[in-house]
N, C-alpha and C positions, 0 to 999 in steps of 0.2 A: 504495499499500498505507500502510498505516496506521503512524503514526510519533509521538512526543510532541513534533515540532514542527510537527505540523499543529494547530491550535486546536480542531478539531470533535473528532478524534482523544484530543487532551489534556482536553479538558473532559467527554468519554464516559469516561475513565480515572478522572477526579475524581470523578463520579458516583457510580461503582461502589466508590472508596475510602469515600466517604462513607456507603454504606450497609452497610458493613463492620461488623459487631457483636464485641466483643469476645469474647462466647461462641460466635461462628461454631464449627459442625463441619466439620472440614476432610472432604475427600472423598479425598484421599489424601496422602502423604508424612508428615512428623514434626512440623513447626512449626505454633504454634497463630498465632492471627490477630497478635498481638503481633510474636512471634519474624519472623512473615512480613514484615512491616511494616520491621522492623529489616533484615533481610533484602535487600529492596525498596531501603531507602537505602544500604547499603553498596554493593551494585550500581550506584547511581549516582553513589556517589563515586567510582566507579573511571571512570565515563564523563567525569567532569570532573578527572580526574588530580589528585584532593586527594591521593595518596598514589600517588608514581609505582610503575608495576608492570612486568615484564618477559614476554615471552612464554613461557610453558611448552614446554620441547622437544617435548613430545608435541600440543600445540596446533599449531605449526609443522609438524609431520607431518601432522596430520588436517585441519587448516582446507580445504587445497583440496576436501577431499572432502565436508566439510559444509557449507560456506558456502552453496549453492543452498537447503539445507534448512532451515538456520537463517535465514536472511534471506528465503526463499521464503512465499508467502501463508498455510500450515499453520500452527497454533498448534502451540508445544512439546508433546511427550507427555509424559505423566505420569511422575513418577518419575525424570526425569533426572537425572543425577549432578551435583552440585554442587563446586563447585572449594572445598575445604576453608576458603579464606580468606573465603568467604561464607556459611557455616555459623553460622547463631545458634541456640543451644541452652539459653543460660541464659534465665531470668523478664524479662522485658522490660513496662514500662508502656505499655498499649495508646494513651493518650490523648497520651503523651509522643512515642510513636513515629509515630503517623500526623501529628502536627503537624511534628513532625521532615522526614519525607517529604514533606508538602507543601512545607515551605521548600525542600528541594532539589530538586524538580521545579521550581520556580517559579525556583531558581536556574540550573538546567540549562537552561531554556527561555531565561533572558536572555542567558546565555553564547555561546549558537545553535550551529549545526552546525559553525561553522569553529573555535570551542576545542574542541568534542567532536574532532573531527579528530586533536588533539593528545595524547589519549589513548591508552594501550595496553591493549588486553584481555587480560588473563592467559591465555587460552588461542586468542583469537582474533587478537591482534595488533594490529597497526594497523588501523583502519577509518575509513572516511570519516564525515563528520558527519551523513549521511543514514542512513549503516548504525548508528550509536550512535543515532538517533531512533527507528529501526525496530526494532533491538535493546530498548531499554528499554520499547518500547511492549509489544512480544510477551512480555517478563519480566513486565510487570506484570498484563498479560492471563491469563498462565499462572498466576498466583498468585491471581489473583481468582477464577478458575473452580474454582481447588483450593477455593476456600471457595464456592463456588456463585455467585457474580457475574459 
């Protein structure tokens, strides 16, 4: 399955990110392209445990039932609810956000799956490095599809 830790998958995501335009029209959701880039960066920061998080109680209850769907081969559905800590509603600078996200992707990859496994997802809790790589790939894919890429 695709993962940000797989060089070919990572390169495919990078190409799609390079095709994203600041005025791209979203096919669902509320974010514009710059906000989406920021949103993905915030998600990636959580995968690197740059700000420690705890698993939400609801996540502890529901994760066992959702794990197969989230980490399985199917893409994320449209309009999946977003954790409030990851919502980006203010205007953002597109070029700055794209550059920031590229830097964070490189940093995530350099740190590797063993470091990723130390992070706690705010909903899913403790994940393996492979699960973080898969989740980040699917998250990027979801939001790039949101803009037709």
